[in-house]
C-alpha positions in Angstrom: 9.5 137.9 57.4 9.4 139.2 53.8 7.7 142.6 53.5 4.6 143.0 51.5 6.6 144.8 48.8 8.5 141.5 48.1 11.8 142.6 49.8 13.9 140.2 51.8 14.7 140.6 55.5 17.0 138.9 57.9 17.5 138.7 61.7 20.6 138.0 63.7 21.2 137.2 67.3 23.4 139.0 69.8 26.5 137.3 68.4 25.7 138.5 64.9 24.8 135.1 63.6 22.1 135.0 61.0 19.0 133.3 62.7 16.3 134.0 60.0 16.2 135.0 56.3 12.8 135.6 54.7 12.2 136.4 51.1 9.2 136.0 48.9 10.4 132.5 48.1 10.3 131.5 51.8 11.8 131.6 55.2 15.0 129.9 56.4 15.7 129.7 60.2 19.2 128.9 61.5 20.5 127.6 64.8 24.0 127.6 66.3 25.8 125.9 69.2 27.8 127.8 71.9 30.9 127.6 69.5 29.0 129.5 66.8 28.8 126.4 64.6 25.7 126.0 62.5 23.8 123.1 64.0 20.6 123.2 61.9 18.5 125.1 59.5 14.8 124.8 58.6 13.2 125.7 55.4 10.1 124.7 53.6 11.5 121.2 53.1 12.1 120.6 56.8 15.1 120.7 59.0 18.7 119.8 58.2 21.0 119.1 61.0 24.8 119.1 61.3 27.3 117.7 63.8 31.0 118.4 64.3 34.1 116.9 65.8 36.4 118.5 68.3 38.2 120.3 65.4 34.9 121.9 64.3 34.9 119.9 61.2 31.4 118.6 59.9 31.0 114.9 60.6 27.5 114.4 59.6 24.5 116.1 57.9 21.0 114.8 58.2 18.6 116.2 55.7 14.8 116.7 56.1 14.3 113.1 54.6 16.4 111.6 57.4 19.2 110.8 54.9 22.6 111.1 56.5 25.8 112.0 54.9 29.0 111.5 57.0 32.5 112.7 56.7 35.6 111.1 58.2 38.9 113.0 58.4 42.4 111.6 58.4 45.1 112.9 60.8 46.9 115.0 58.1 
């Protein structure tokens, strides 16, 4: 949480991954899968979710408005 003096704070999990950032502008929470890939983040607008392929490349992002952006990769 942001301190009363207006400073920003952050929290990390046991793997050192950022799990929460709080500033006077708001708080963002982050979630990760077992491979350490960011799977979602939540801010004042809502939750954004990400999925990955077996090569750990982002394949889709769903924003808080349920709009999906997808990526397809070639074999190169």
